[in-house]
All heavy atoms as a GROMACS GRO file, in nm:
protein
  474
    1MET      N    1  11.384  12.162   8.331
    1MET     CA    2  11.508  12.202   8.386
    1MET      C    3  11.582  12.299   8.275
    1MET      O    4  11.571  12.278   8.180
    1MET     CB    5  11.602  12.077   8.395
    1MET     CG    6  11.736  12.108   8.441
    1MET     SD    7  11.820  11.945   8.475
    1MET     CE    8  11.974  11.994   8.422
    2ALA      N    9  11.627  12.413   8.340
    2ALA     CA   10  11.687  12.516   8.260
    2ALA      C   11  11.813  12.475   8.196
    2ALA      O   12  11.899  12.408   8.271
    2ALA     CB   13  11.686  12.650   8.336
    3VAL      N   14  11.842  12.520   8.074
    3VAL     CA   15  11.974  12.488   8.008
    3VAL      C   16  12.073  12.594   8.060
    3VAL      O   17  12.053  12.708   8.070
    3VAL     CB   18  11.953  12.500   7.862
    3VAL    CG1   19  12.093  12.491   7.788
    3VAL    CG2   20  11.864  12.399   7.804
    4ASN      N   21  12.186  12.537   8.094
    4ASN     CA   22  12.303  12.622   8.136
    4ASN      C   23  12.399  12.652   8.019
    4ASN      O   24  12.464  12.570   7.986
    4ASN     CB   25  12.387  12.566   8.258
    4ASN     CG   26  12.499  12.644   8.302
    4ASN    OD1   27  12.527  12.752   8.258
    4ASN    ND2   28  12.558  12.608   8.409
    5CYS      N   29  12.385  12.766   7.962
    5CYS     CA   30  12.470  12.807   7.842
    5CYS      C   31  12.618  12.787   7.866
    5CYS      O   32  12.690  12.771   7.791
    5CYS     CB   33  12.437  12.943   7.782
    5CYS     SG   34  12.278  12.953   7.728
    6PHE      N   35  12.662  12.821   7.996
    6PHE     CA   36  12.803  12.824   8.026
    6PHE      C   37  12.863  12.683   8.014
    6PHE      O   38  12.987  12.673   8.006
    6PHE     CB   39  12.833  12.882   8.164
    6PHE     CG   40  12.781  13.030   8.176
    6PHE    CD1   41  12.678  13.077   8.243
    6PHE    CD2   42  12.869  13.131   8.122
    6PHE    CE1   43  12.638  13.213   8.255
    6PHE    CE2   44  12.842  13.263   8.118
    6PHE     CZ   45  12.729  13.302   8.199
    7THR      N   46  12.777  12.572   8.015
    7THR     CA   47  12.838  12.442   8.008
    7THR      C   48  12.814  12.394   7.858
    7THR      O   49  12.829  12.269   7.839
    7THR     CB   50  12.777  12.356   8.107
    7THR    OG1   51  12.632  12.329   8.084
    7THR    CG2   52  12.817  12.391   8.247
    8CYS      N   53  12.774  12.474   7.758
    8CYS     CA   54  12.735  12.420   7.628
    8CYS      C   55  12.860  12.463   7.534
    8CYS      O   56  12.914  12.570   7.542
    8CYS     CB   57  12.609  12.494   7.571
    8CYS     SG   58  12.570  12.458   7.412
    9GLN      N   59  12.889  12.364   7.443
    9GLN     CA   60  12.996  12.381   7.352
    9GLN      C   61  12.962  12.496   7.254
    9GLN      O   62  13.055  12.554   7.181
    9GLN     CB   63  13.028  12.261   7.282
    9GLN     CG   64  12.923  12.209   7.182
    9GLN     CD   65  12.967  12.068   7.122
    9GLN    OE1   66  13.074  12.022   7.149
    9GLN    NE2   67  12.889  12.036   7.011
   10TYR      N   68  12.842  12.527   7.228
   10TYR     CA   69  12.810  12.639   7.131
   10TYR      C   70  12.806  12.784   7.186
   10TYR      O   71  12.799  12.879   7.110
   10TYR     CB   72  12.668  12.611   7.060
   10TYR     CG   73  12.666  12.481   7.000
   10TYR    CD1   74  12.584  12.376   7.042
   10TYR    CD2   75  12.745  12.449   6.894
   10TYR    CE1   76  12.585  12.262   6.978
   10TYR    CE2   77  12.744  12.322   6.822
   10TYR     CZ   78  12.659  12.238   6.873
   10TYR     OH   79  12.654  12.111   6.800
   11PHE      N   80  12.811  12.796   7.321
   11PHE     CA   81  12.805  12.929   7.385
   11PHE      C   82  12.947  12.985   7.371
   11PHE      O   83  13.051  12.924   7.379
   11PHE     CB   84  12.790  12.914   7.539
   11PHE     CG   85  12.792  13.036   7.608
   11PHE    CD1   86  12.693  13.133   7.607
   11PHE    CD2   87  12.892  13.067   7.691
   11PHE    CE1   88  12.700  13.251   7.676
   11PHE    CE2   89  12.912  13.194   7.755
   11PHE     CZ   90  12.800  13.279   7.757
   12TYR      N   91  12.948  13.127   7.349
   12TYR     CA   92  13.071  13.192   7.343
   12TYR      C   93  13.050  13.347   7.396
   12TYR      O   94  12.934  13.386   7.380
   12TYR     CB   95  13.138  13.190   7.195
   12TYR     CG   96  13.056  13.278   7.095
   12TYR    CD1   97  13.107  13.393   7.048
   12TYR    CD2   98  12.939  13.214   7.036
   12TYR    CE1   99  13.025  13.469   6.958
   12TYR    CE2  100  12.878  13.288   6.933
   12TYR     CZ  101  12.924  13.418   6.905
   12TYR     OH  102  12.855  13.487   6.797
   13VAL      N  103  13.159  13.403   7.429
   13VAL     CA  104  13.161  13.541   7.473
   13VAL      C  105  13.213  13.634   7.363
   13VAL      O  106  13.311  13.596   7.298
   13VAL     CB  107  13.256  13.553   7.597
   13VAL    CG1  108  13.253  13.706   7.640
   13VAL    CG2  109  13.192  13.469   7.721
   14THR      N  110  13.146  13.734   7.337
   14THR     CA  111  13.177  13.822   7.216
   14THR      C  112  13.252  13.946   7.269
   14THR      O  113  13.263  13.976   7.383
   14THR     CB  114  13.048  13.868   7.144
   14THR    OG1  115  12.989  13.971   7.216
   14THR    CG2  116  12.951  13.753   7.114
   15TRP      N  117  13.297  14.018   7.168
   15TRP     CA  118  13.368  14.157   7.209
   15TRP      C  119  13.260  14.270   7.197
   15TRP      O  120  13.306  14.382   7.233
   15TRP     CB  121  13.480  14.182   7.108
   15TRP     CG  122  13.595  14.094   7.134
   15TRP    CD1  123  13.624  13.970   7.068
   15TRP    CD2  124  13.692  14.109   7.231
   15TRP    NE1  125  13.742  13.925   7.118
   15TRP    CE2  126  13.790  13.999   7.217
   15TRP    CE3  127  13.717  14.206   7.329
   15TRP    CZ2  128  13.903  13.992   7.301
   15TRP    CZ3  129  13.834  14.192   7.411
   15TRP    CH2  130  13.923  14.094   7.395
   16ASP      N  131  13.151  14.242   7.162
   16ASP     CA  132  13.040  14.340   7.140
   16ASP      C  133  12.979  14.374   7.278
   16ASP      O  134  12.913  14.299   7.347
   16ASP     CB  135  12.942  14.289   7.050
   16ASP     CG  136  12.821  14.393   7.010
   16ASP    OD1  137  12.825  14.491   7.082
   16ASP    OD2  138  12.751  14.360   6.914
   17PRO      N  139  12.993  14.486   7.332
   17PRO     CA  140  12.948  14.538   7.469
   17PRO      C  141  12.792  14.533   7.466
   17PRO      O  142  12.744  14.505   7.568
   17PRO     CB  143  13.000  14.664   7.497
   17PRO     CG  144  13.077  14.713   7.373
   17PRO     CD  145  13.087  14.600   7.282
   18LYS      N  146  12.727  14.555   7.358
   18LYS     CA  147  12.581  14.550   7.350
   18LYS      C  148  12.526  14.414   7.352
   18LYS      O  149  12.402  14.386   7.373
   18LYS     CB  150  12.530  14.637   7.237
   18LYS     CG  151  12.560  14.785   7.251
   18LYS     CD  152  12.500  14.866   7.142
   18LYS     CE  153  12.527  15.005   7.155
   18LYS     NZ  154  12.483  15.089   7.045
   19HIS      N  155  12.600  14.321   7.294
   19HIS     CA  156  12.559  14.179   7.276
   19HIS      C  157  12.679  14.079   7.319
   19HIS      O  158  12.746  14.026   7.230
   19HIS     CB  159  12.522  14.147   7.141
   19HIS     CG  160  12.411  14.233   7.090
   19HIS    ND1  161  12.434  14.346   7.009
   19HIS    CD2  162  12.282  14.239   7.100
   19HIS    CE1  163  12.326  14.409   6.977
   19HIS    NE2  164  12.233  14.339   7.039
   20PRO      N  165  12.702  14.068   7.454
   20PRO     CA  166  12.817  14.009   7.504
   20PRO      C  167  12.830  13.841   7.496
   20PRO      O  168  12.923  13.786   7.523
   20PRO     CB  169  12.836  14.058   7.646
   20PRO     CG  170  12.710  14.090   7.694
   20PRO     CD  171  12.624  14.145   7.562
   21ARG      N  172  12.702  13.794   7.466
   21ARG     CA  173  12.696  13.651   7.464
   21ARG      C  174  12.638  13.594   7.339
   21ARG      O  175  12.562  13.666   7.266
   21ARG     CB  176  12.608  13.603   7.585
   21ARG     CG  177  12.655  13.648   7.725
   21ARG     CD  178  12.554  13.614   7.819
   21ARG     NE  179  12.609  13.653   7.955
   21ARG     CZ  180  12.573  13.764   8.015
   21ARG    NH1  181  12.476  13.842   7.964
   21ARG    NH2  182  12.623  13.801   8.131
   22GLY      N  183  12.693  13.490   7.287
   22GLY     CA  184  12.642  13.430   7.163
   22GLY      C  185  12.630  13.284   7.164
   22GLY      O  186  12.667  13.213   7.254
   23CYS      N  187  12.547  13.228   7.056
   23CYS     CA  188  12.535  13.095   7.041
   23CYS      C  189  12.579  13.062   6.896
   23CYS      O  190  12.513  13.106   6.804
   23CYS     CB  191  12.385  13.059   7.064
   23CYS     SG  192  12.339  12.882   7.025
   24LYS      N  193  12.674  12.972   6.882
   24LYS     CA  194  12.710  12.924   6.749
   24LYS      C  195  12.604  12.839   6.682
   24LYS      O  196  12.606  12.835   6.556
   24LYS     CB  197  12.846  12.864   6.761
   24LYS     CG  198  12.956  12.951   6.803
   24LYS     CD  199  13.086  12.874   6.817
   24LYS     CE  200  13.188  12.978   6.884
   24LYS     NZ  201  13.321  12.898   6.908
   25ALA      N  202  12.533  12.756   6.764
   25ALA     CA  203  12.440  12.665   6.701
   25ALA      C  204  12.322  12.740   6.637
   25ALA      O  205  12.277  12.704   6.520
   25ALA     CB  206  12.380  12.575   6.807
   26TYR      N  207  12.280  12.842   6.699
   26TYR     CA  208  12.171  12.925   6.631
   26TYR      C  209  12.209  13.048   6.553
   26TYR      O  210  12.132  13.123   6.491
   26TYR     CB  211  12.074  12.972   6.754
   26TYR     CG  212  11.978  12.851   6.800
   26TYR    CD1  213  11.999  12.799   6.928
   26TYR    CD2  214  11.877  12.800   6.721
   26TYR    CE1  215  11.910  12.706   6.971
   26TYR    CE2  216  11.804  12.696   6.774
   26TYR     CZ  217  11.817  12.652   6.890
   26TYR     OH  218  11.738  12.539   6.934
   27GLY      N  219  12.336  13.087   6.585
   27GLY     CA  220  12.395  13.187   6.510
   27GLY      C  221  12.349  13.332   6.553
   27GLY      O  222  12.320  13.415   6.455
   28PHE      N  223  12.336  13.365   6.671
   28PHE     CA  224  12.304  13.488   6.719
   28PHE      C  225  12.380  13.538   6.848
   28PHE      O  226  12.437  13.462   6.909
   28PHE     CB  227  12.144  13.508   6.754
   28PHE     CG  228  12.104  13.435   6.866
   28PHE    CD1  229  12.092  13.484   6.985
   28PHE    CD2  230  12.049  13.302   6.841
   28PHE    CE1  231  12.050  13.430   7.099
   28PHE    CE2  232  12.010  13.238   6.965
   28PHE     CZ  233  12.009  13.296   7.081
   29LYS      N  234  12.381  13.670   6.860
   29LYS     CA  235  12.448  13.737   6.980
   29LYS      C  236  12.330  13.799   7.052
   29LYS      O  237  12.234  13.848   7.005
   29LYS     CB  238  12.542  13.825   6.949
   29LYS     CG  239  12.665  13.769   6.870
   29LYS     CD  240  12.773  13.872   6.846
   29LYS     CE  241  12.736  13.983   6.754
   29LYS     NZ  242  12.852  14.075   6.716
   30THR      N  243  12.352  13.810   7.196
   30THR     CA  244  12.243  13.868   7.272
   30THR      C  245  12.312  13.916   7.397
   30THR      O  246  12.427  13.894   7.435
   30THR     CB  247  12.138  13.756   7.302
   30THR    OG1  248  12.035  13.821   7.389
   30THR    CG2  249  12.191  13.637   7.385
   31ARG      N  250  12.233  14.003   7.472
   31ARG     CA  251  12.283  14.057   7.598
   31ARG      C  252  12.242  13.958   7.714
   31ARG      O  253  12.316  13.948   7.812
   31ARG     CB  254  12.190  14.189   7.634
   31ARG     CG  255  12.234  14.248   7.763
   31ARG     CD  256  12.159  14.380   7.787
   31ARG     NE  257  12.198  14.479   7.688
   31ARG     CZ  258  12.308  14.569   7.702
   31ARG    NH1  259  12.366  14.567   7.813
   31ARG    NH2  260  12.333  14.655   7.620
   32GLU      N  261  12.143  13.885   7.694
   32GLU     CA  262  12.100  13.778   7.787
   32GLU      C  263  12.172  13.637   7.758
   32GLU      O  264  12.233  13.634   7.658
   32GLU     CB  265  11.952  13.756   7.784
   32GLU     CG  266  11.865  13.878   7.802
   32GLU     CD  267  11.722  13.852   7.767
   32GLU    OE1  268  11.681  13.846   7.657
   32GLU    OE2  269  11.646  13.847   7.872
   33LEU      N  270  12.139  13.541   7.834
   33LEU     CA  271  12.185  13.414   7.808
   33LEU      C  272  12.104  13.365   7.685
   33LEU      O  273  11.986  13.376   7.682
   33LEU     CB  274  12.169  13.316   7.924
   33LEU     CG  275  12.270  13.330   8.034
   33LEU    CD1  276  12.239  13.227   8.155
   33LEU    CD2  277  12.416  13.298   7.982
   34PRO      N  278  12.176  13.298   7.593
   34PRO     CA  279  12.104  13.260   7.461
   34PRO      C  280  11.989  13.165   7.495
   34PRO      O  281  11.878  13.163   7.428
   34PRO     CB  282  12.205  13.175   7.388
   34PRO     CG  283  12.327  13.254   7.424
   34PRO     CD  284  12.322  13.288   7.571
   35SER      N  285  12.001  13.071   7.599
   35SER     CA  286  11.901  12.983   7.635
   35SER      C  287  11.765  13.047   7.680
   35SER      O  288  11.663  13.003   7.654
   35SER     CB  289  11.938  12.884   7.749
   35SER     OG  290  11.958  12.955   7.870
   36ILE      N  291  11.778  13.164   7.740
   36ILE     CA  292  11.662  13.250   7.778
   36ILE      C  293  11.589  13.300   7.659
   36ILE      O  294  11.462  13.303   7.653
   36ILE     CB  295  11.706  13.367   7.868
   36ILE    CG1  296  11.751  13.302   8.004
   36ILE    CG2  297  11.586  13.463   7.902
   36ILE    CD1  298  11.812  13.400   8.102
   37VAL      N  299  11.673  13.349   7.561
   37VAL     CA  300  11.609  13.405   7.438
   37VAL      C  301  11.534  13.291   7.367
   37VAL      O  302  11.420  13.315   7.308
   37VAL     CB  303  11.713  13.470   7.339
   37VAL    CG1  304  11.664  13.515   7.211
   37VAL    CG2  305  11.788  13.587   7.418
   38VAL      N  306  11.600  13.176   7.349
   38VAL     CA  307  11.533  13.057   7.278
   38VAL      C  308  11.406  13.014   7.348
   38VAL      O  309  11.308  13.009   7.286
   38VAL     CB  310  11.640  12.941   7.281
   38VAL    CG1  311  11.565  12.821   7.224
   38VAL    CG2  312  11.748  12.966   7.184
   39ARG      N  313  11.409  13.011   7.481
   39ARG     CA  314  11.286  12.973   7.565
   39ARG      C  315  11.172  13.084   7.532
   39ARG      O  316  11.061  13.040   7.514
   39ARG     CB  317  11.317  12.965   7.714
   39ARG     CG  318  11.188  12.910   7.781
   39ARG     CD  319  11.212  12.887   7.932
   39ARG     NE  320  11.344  12.866   7.975
   39ARG     CZ  321  11.410  12.940   8.054
   39ARG    NH1  322  11.348  13.044   8.117
   39ARG    NH2  323  11.528  12.914   8.102
   40ARG      N  324  11.209  13.210   7.540
   40ARG     CA  325  11.112  13.309   7.530
   40ARG      C  326  11.059  13.317   7.378
   40ARG      O  327  10.940  13.337   7.356
   40ARG     CB  328  11.169  13.447   7.550
   40ARG     CG  329  11.077  13.567   7.553
   40ARG     CD  330  11.120  13.684   7.607
   40ARG     NE  331  11.252  13.727   7.542
   40ARG     CZ  332  11.359  13.761   7.600
   40ARG    NH1  333  11.353  13.771   7.740
   40ARG    NH2  334  11.470  13.790   7.552
   41SER      N  335  11.144  13.295   7.281
   41SER     CA  336  11.096  13.294   7.140
   41SER      C  337  11.018  13.173   7.097
   41SER      O  338  10.924  13.178   7.030
   41SER     CB  339  11.215  13.301   7.054
   41SER     OG  340  11.302  13.411   7.077
   42SER      N  341  11.061  13.052   7.156
   42SER     CA  342  10.994  12.933   7.107
   42SER      C  343  10.895  12.863   7.208
   42SER      O  344  10.821  12.771   7.172
   42SER     CB  345  11.101  12.808   7.074
   42SER     OG  346  11.162  12.781   7.187
   43GLY      N  347  10.917  12.892   7.334
   43GLY     CA  348  10.829  12.837   7.434
   43GLY      C  349  10.885  12.705   7.478
   43GLY      O  350  10.828  12.638   7.571
   44MET      N  351  11.006  12.665   7.432
   44MET     CA  352  11.067  12.539   7.461
   44MET      C  353  11.209  12.559   7.509
   44MET      O  354  11.278  12.660   7.470
   44MET     CB  355  11.071  12.453   7.340
   44MET     CG  356  10.932  12.410   7.289
   44MET     SD  357  10.925  12.330   7.127
   44MET     CE  358  11.062  12.206   7.144
   45GLU      N  359  11.272  12.466   7.577
   45GLU     CA  360  11.409  12.472   7.621
   45GLU      C  361  11.485  12.455   7.481
   45GLU      O  362  11.440  12.398   7.398
   45GLU     CB  363  11.439  12.355   7.725
   45GLU     CG  364  11.374  12.373   7.851
   45GLU     CD  365  11.408  12.505   7.922
   45GLU    OE1  366  11.528  12.553   7.903
   45GLU    OE2  367  11.321  12.564   8.005
   46CYS      N  368  11.616  12.497   7.489
   46CYS     CA  369  11.708  12.483   7.378
   46CYS      C  370  11.731  12.337   7.340
   46CYS      O  371  11.761  12.250   7.422
   46CYS     CB  372  11.838  12.549   7.411
   46CYS     SG  373  11.962  12.521   7.294
   47MET      N  374  11.706  12.317   7.208
   47MET     CA  375  11.724  12.176   7.170
   47MET      C  376  11.855  12.150   7.112
   47MET      O  377  11.884  12.043   7.069
   47MET     CB  378  11.610  12.153   7.046
   47MET     CG  379  11.469  12.178   7.096
   47MET     SD  380  11.415  12.059   7.220
   47MET     CE  381  11.395  11.918   7.125
   48LYS      N  382  11.943  12.241   7.106
   48LYS     CA  383  12.081  12.235   7.046
   48LYS      C  384  12.183  12.221   7.149
   48LYS      O  385  12.301  12.220   7.112
   48LYS     CB  386  12.105  12.356   6.951
   48LYS     CG  387  12.002  12.354   6.840
   48LYS     CD  388  12.071  12.373   6.710
   48LYS     CE  389  11.970  12.385   6.596
   48LYS     NZ  390  12.018  12.359   6.470
   49TYR      N  391  12.147  12.212   7.272
   49TYR     CA  392  12.241  12.215   7.389
   49TYR      C  393  12.328  12.079   7.376
   49TYR      O  394  12.284  11.984   7.358
   49TYR     CB  395  12.177  12.207   7.514
   49TYR     CG  396  12.271  12.178   7.642
   49TYR    CD1  397  12.343  12.294   7.693
   49TYR    CD2  398  12.292  12.062   7.692
   49TYR    CE1  399  12.430  12.271   7.799
   49TYR    CE2  400  12.374  12.049   7.795
   49TYR     CZ  401  12.444  12.140   7.843
   49TYR     OH  402  12.540  12.122   7.949
   50GLU      N  403  12.463  12.106   7.381
   50GLU     CA  404  12.554  11.996   7.381
   50GLU      C  405  12.666  12.030   7.486
   50GLU      O  406  12.726  12.143   7.489
   50GLU     CB  407  12.632  11.986   7.246
   50GLU     CG  408  12.548  11.931   7.131
   50GLU     CD  409  12.513  11.787   7.140
   50GLU    OE1  410  12.594  11.707   7.198
   50GLU    OE2  411  12.414  11.750   7.090
   51PRO      N  412  12.684  11.945   7.587
   51PRO     CA  413  12.780  11.964   7.688
   51PRO      C  414  12.927  11.990   7.628
   51PRO      O  415  12.961  11.914   7.526
   51PRO     CB  416  12.782  11.836   7.776
   51PRO     CG  417  12.659  11.764   7.727
   51PRO     CD  418  12.622  11.812   7.596
   52LYS      N  419  13.000  12.069   7.690
   52LYS     CA  420  13.139  12.088   7.643
   52LYS      C  421  13.220  11.961   7.647
   52LYS      O  422  13.208  11.888   7.748
   52LYS     CB  423  13.214  12.197   7.723
   52LYS     CG  424  13.149  12.336   7.704
   52LYS     CD  425  13.228  12.444   7.776
   52LYS     CE  426  13.178  12.578   7.751
   52LYS     NZ  427  13.249  12.683   7.822
   53LYS      N  428  13.291  11.938   7.542
   53LYS     CA  429  13.383  11.826   7.549
   53LYS      C  430  13.518  11.859   7.616
   53LYS      O  431  13.561  11.964   7.628
   53LYS     CB  432  13.418  11.786   7.401
   53LYS     CG  433  13.289  11.745   7.335
   53LYS     CD  434  13.330  11.706   7.186
   53LYS     CE  435  13.207  11.646   7.126
   53LYS     NZ  436  13.120  11.738   7.052
   54GLY      N  437  13.575  11.749   7.686
   54GLY     CA  438  13.700  11.766   7.756
   54GLY      C  439  13.684  11.793   7.910
   54GLY      O  440  13.573  11.805   7.950
   55GLY      N  441  13.783  11.820   7.965
   55GLY     CA  442  13.784  11.849   8.116
   55GLY      C  443  13.785  11.991   8.147
   55GLY      O  444  13.767  12.070   8.061
   56ILE      N  445  13.810  12.028   8.254
   56ILE     CA  446  13.822  12.166   8.315
   56ILE      C  447  13.942  12.223   8.265
   56ILE      O  448  14.063  12.165   8.280
   56ILE     CB  449  13.810  12.157   8.463
   56ILE    CG1  450  13.679  12.103   8.508
   56ILE    CG2  451  13.811  12.311   8.514
   56ILE    CD1  452  13.668  12.085   8.663
   57ARG      N  453  13.936  12.338   8.204
   57ARG     CA  454  14.060  12.411   8.171
   57ARG      C  455  14.106  12.499   8.276
   57ARG      O  456  14.034  12.551   8.360
   57ARG     CB  457  14.025  12.510   8.045
   57ARG     CG  458  13.989  12.436   7.923
   57ARG     CD  459  13.969  12.532   7.816
   57ARG     NE  460  13.915  12.465   7.695
   57ARG     CZ  461  13.877  12.522   7.589
   57ARG    NH1  462  13.858  12.646   7.583
   57ARG    NH2  463  13.834  12.456   7.494
   58ARG      N  464  14.237  12.497   8.294
   58ARG     CA  465  14.293  12.584   8.396
   58ARG      C  466  14.392  12.688   8.341
   58ARG      O  467  14.444  12.671   8.243
   58ARG     CB  468  14.369  12.502   8.504
   58ARG     CG  469  14.266  12.401   8.577
   58ARG     CD  470  14.350  12.322   8.673
   58ARG     NE  471  14.256  12.212   8.708
   58ARG     CZ  472  14.200  12.206   8.832
   58ARG    NH1  473  14.233  12.293   8.913
   58ARG    NH2  474  14.136  12.109   8.866
   0.00000   0.00000   0.00000
């Protein structure tokens, strides 16, 4: 099952147009979703995924 970065507490959006997505757990920014980079680099799904805490923000 693929990891959904948008539901992970470590995912963030950056101000860098060349690298608009980031992962605080692994400490990198990328153009793609971080989980895709992790899978391509390691051959495994992201091991640092943690669901966001709290409810839905409005």
